[in-house]
Phi, psi and omega in degrees: 000142184262133177246128178245123182264129181285128171270123183271155176243175175296332180296313177296315178304325180289343179281344182294142187299140180300140185095349178280122182279089183210165172225161178257115181235116178051043173086001183240137181275122180248116176280145180228139180280167176305144178294156178287168179293323178302314183298309182299315180302312180298311175313305181304312181304309182294313186296317180299319181294319181294315185300316179303322186277328195256359190305338178259350184260357181158200181236142183238141180226159175238155179298152001271125165214132185280128172251118183261117181252331174197189188286344187246006184219115175228111187255160171235073178304151179297313183225131184229133174240129173241121180295159178298336177289341181245016184300339181296347180273354178272123175239174182301324187260006178150192180255123179246094180138178182276120169302160175288322186223133172231136174236122176247131180263116186289137169234154180306323182284346190230355189294324177305311183291321179295322183277341188237281186297305184297318184302316181296318178294315176300317175305307179302319188271357174097019172298127185289320181217137183227135183236136174246127181235131174264116187287341184285315183246003176074012179285135181233137181231124178253141182234138172245145186269118172236114178058046184061030177220122177288130172248124179288128179238353182203139169215115178202187187235135168070000169200151175203160178250114174291106184296322178306326185254354192044049186236122182272129181251129174259125182266335185263032181265000000 
């Protein structure tokens, strides 16, 4: 028996009912459960510190907000920063292009995608800085984009510095 898997596009993705917690990854719709309390607490701590710092330098958003990088990928990163030089990529229904900074807070249901598929696409499309944060142990790993290639520049616990913003983030506050 021949099975044909449908590859979805961002046009298909936009037809999904608002409020459905899913992402489009390499043409496949991936459903996600609600994040854990630890995930949301970590997101809040990072977001509050970035928000205080950035109000005049660009815009910062938290999930869910769709980031469209190509026809097969629509992501909802946990934290997104777009510099004032790139504000034109922000539209009413999402962000169309690579944000300057993306922070993903790992969850059991999404860590594979954050570490592999999404990282490759963020790298390819020019996200300048990408962070992966584990809310359970506070481990943070940072990558900077050099010539469409992510270079790991930091791995530590409970604090990290976003190089792009020269902003130190404390997770154990």
